[in-house]
C-alpha positions in Angstrom: -10.4 -8.8 -9.9 -7.9 -7.1 -7.5 -4.9 -4.9 -8.1 -2.2 -5.5 -5.3 0.5 -3.4 -3.9 3.0 -2.8 -1.1 3.5 -0.4 1.6 7.0 -0.4 3.1 8.9 1.9 5.2 12.6 3.1 4.0 14.4 4.7 7.0 15.5 7.6 4.5 12.0 8.3 2.7 9.3 7.2 5.1 6.5 5.2 4.3 5.8 4.4 0.7 3.5 2.7 -1.4 4.6 0.6 -4.2 2.3 -0.8 -7.1 3.5 -1.6 -10.7 6.6 -1.1 -9.5 6.5 2.5 -8.9 7.0 4.1 -5.6 4.7 6.8 -4.1 5.8 8.9 -0.8 2.9 8.7 1.5 4.3 11.4 3.5 2.7 9.9 6.5 4.7 9.7 10.0 3.1 6.3 10.9 2.1 3.1 10.0 -1.8 3.7 11.0 -1.6 6.7 9.8 -0.4 5.3 6.2 -3.0 2.3 6.0 -5.6 5.0 7.3 -5.1 6.9 3.9 -4.3 3.8 1.9 -8.0 2.5 3.4 -9.8 5.9 2.4 -8.8 4.8 -1.0 -10.5 1.6 -1.4 -6.9 -0.6 -0.3 -7.6 -3.4 2.1 -4.6 -4.8 4.0 -4.1 -8.5 3.0 -1.0 -9.8 5.1 2.6 -8.5 6.0 5.2 -10.5 4.7 9.0 -9.4 6.3 10.5 -9.1 3.0 7.7 -7.4 0.9 6.5 -5.3 4.0 2.4 -4.9 3.7 0.2 -6.7 1.1 -2.9 -4.5 0.4 -5.4 -5.3 -2.8 -7.8 -3.1 -4.5 -11.2 -4.1 -5.9 -10.8 -3.2 -9.7 -14.3 -3.4 -11.5 -14.8 -6.0 -14.1 -14.3 -5.1 -17.5 -17.4 -5.6 -19.5 
């Protein structure tokens, strides 16, 4: 099972990570530093969409 989030760039707020409708300010300067930070947390880049931004996924452990 996966959880999904979107990485977007806002000209006034910078790089933001959006998951479940909540925005998280990554406080990063570049796309690469944003992706590296999310990658260290287990997020994987899936694709880029011009409207949604960068789509990432995180593997969740299966509920027992």
